[in-house]
C-alpha positions as CSV (number, residue, x, y, z in Angstrom):
1,M,113.2,-139.3,247.5
2,N,112.4,-142.5,245.7
3,I,108.9,-143.8,244.8
4,T,107.9,-147.0,243.0
5,G,104.5,-147.3,241.4
6,R,102.5,-147.9,238.2
7,L,101.7,-145.3,235.5
8,T,98.0,-144.5,235.5
9,R,98.0,-143.1,232.0
10,N,100.4,-142.8,229.0
11,A,103.0,-140.1,229.3
12,E,102.5,-136.9,227.3
13,V,105.0,-134.4,226.1
14,R,104.1,-130.7,226.3
15,T,106.1,-127.9,224.7
16,L,106.1,-124.7,226.7
17,S,106.1,-121.1,225.3
18,N,109.9,-120.9,225.8
19,E,110.3,-124.1,223.5
20,K,111.3,-126.3,226.5
21,Q,109.6,-129.7,226.6
22,V,108.3,-131.5,229.7
23,V,107.1,-135.1,230.0
24,N,104.0,-135.4,232.2
25,F,102.6,-138.6,233.6
26,S,100.8,-139.9,236.7
27,V,101.9,-142.7,239.1
28,A,99.9,-144.6,241.7
29,V,101.9,-145.9,244.7
30,N,100.2,-148.6,246.8
31,D,100.8,-149.2,250.5
32,S,99.2,-151.4,253.1
33,Y,99.3,-151.6,256.9
34,R,97.3,-153.1,259.7
35,N,95.2,-150.9,261.9
36,K,94.6,-151.2,265.6
37,Q,91.9,-153.8,265.0
38,G,94.4,-155.9,263.1
39,E,92.6,-155.3,259.7
40,R,94.7,-154.8,256.6
41,V,94.2,-151.3,255.1
42,E,95.2,-150.6,251.5
43,Q,96.1,-147.1,250.6
44,T,96.9,-145.6,247.2
45,T,98.7,-142.3,246.7
46,Y,98.7,-140.5,243.3
47,F,101.6,-138.3,242.1
48,D,101.5,-136.0,239.0
49,C,105.0,-136.3,237.7
50,A,107.2,-134.0,235.5
51,Y,110.4,-135.0,233.8
52,W,112.5,-132.3,232.0
53,I,115.6,-134.1,230.9
54,T,114.5,-135.7,227.6
55,P,111.2,-136.0,225.9
56,N,112.2,-139.2,224.2
57,V,111.4,-141.2,227.3
58,A,107.7,-140.5,226.9
59,R,107.2,-143.3,224.3
60,L,108.4,-145.8,226.9
61,L,106.2,-144.6,229.7
62,T,102.9,-146.4,229.1
63,K,99.9,-147.0,231.3
64,G,100.5,-149.9,233.7
65,S,104.3,-149.8,233.5
66,L,106.1,-150.2,236.9
67,V,108.6,-147.4,237.5
68,E,111.0,-146.4,240.2
69,L,111.4,-142.6,240.3
70,T,114.0,-140.4,242.0
71,G,113.2,-136.7,242.6
72,R,111.5,-134.4,245.0
73,V,107.9,-133.9,246.1
74,S,105.9,-130.7,246.3
75,T,102.2,-130.1,247.1
76,R,99.6,-128.0,245.4
77,A,96.1,-126.8,246.2
78,W,93.3,-125.5,244.0
79,V,89.6,-125.0,243.9
80,S,87.7,-127.3,241.4
81,K,85.2,-126.1,238.9
82,D,82.4,-127.0,241.3
83,G,84.0,-124.9,244.1
84,E,85.5,-127.8,246.1
85,P,89.0,-127.4,247.6
86,R,91.4,-129.9,246.2
87,A,95.0,-130.9,246.9
88,G,97.6,-133.0,245.1
89,L,101.2,-134.1,245.0
90,N,103.7,-133.2,242.3
91,F,106.8,-135.3,241.8
92,H,109.7,-133.5,240.1
93,T,111.5,-136.5,238.5
94,S,115.2,-136.5,238.0
95,Q,115.7,-140.2,237.3
96,I,113.4,-142.9,235.9
97,K,114.0,-146.7,236.1
98,L,111.5,-149.1,234.4
99,H,111.0,-152.4,236.1
100,G,109.6,-155.7,234.9
101,G,112.5,-157.3,233.0
102,S,111.2,-156.2,229.7
103,R,113.1,-154.8,226.7
104,K,111.6,-151.4,227.6
105,A,113.7,-151.2,230.7
106,E,116.9,-151.9,228.7
107,T,115.8,-149.3,226.1
108,V,115.3,-146.6,228.7
109,Q,118.7,-147.2,230.2
110,A,120.3,-147.3,226.8
111,T,118.5,-144.1,225.7
112,A,119.6,-142.3,228.9
113,Q,123.2,-143.5,228.5
114,S,123.3,-142.5,224.9
115,E,122.0,-139.0,225.6
116,S,124.4,-138.7,228.5
117,N,127.3,-139.7,226.2
118,N,126.2,-137.2,223.6
119,T,126.2,-134.4,226.2
120,K,129.7,-135.4,227.3
121,Q,131.0,-135.5,223.8
122,E,129.6,-132.0,223.0
123,T,131.1,-130.6,226.2
124,E,134.5,-132.2,225.5
125,D,134.6,-130.9,221.9
126,D,134.0,-127.4,223.3
127,L,137.1,-127.5,225.6
128,P,140.1,-125.5,224.4
129,F,142.7,-128.1,225.4
């Protein structure tokens, strides 16, 4: 699934107990449609996102940035501190593309390619032939 939206806060890197790192951020996706009365209705959907591939991308994911994400969606439900039932959407991100024509977009693509090349080189060096 692909979604395009703006970051609602700066990305944060968390280190888990098993030393794995995850980048967490939130994205708002805007949509609009006309109801039966012909009125335009604006709707915003918020996604809590997680990206596991590299923590280096976090410094490029800043509040207000326009991003296109590829991944899968899951739902979650909980009870808030005041006892109210709540629900939310998680987006398990596998690919991030920054939009806006800035140098940031070029940097994200270069960073991803560089890390991909490093992985390939390490794998190729381990081959016995």
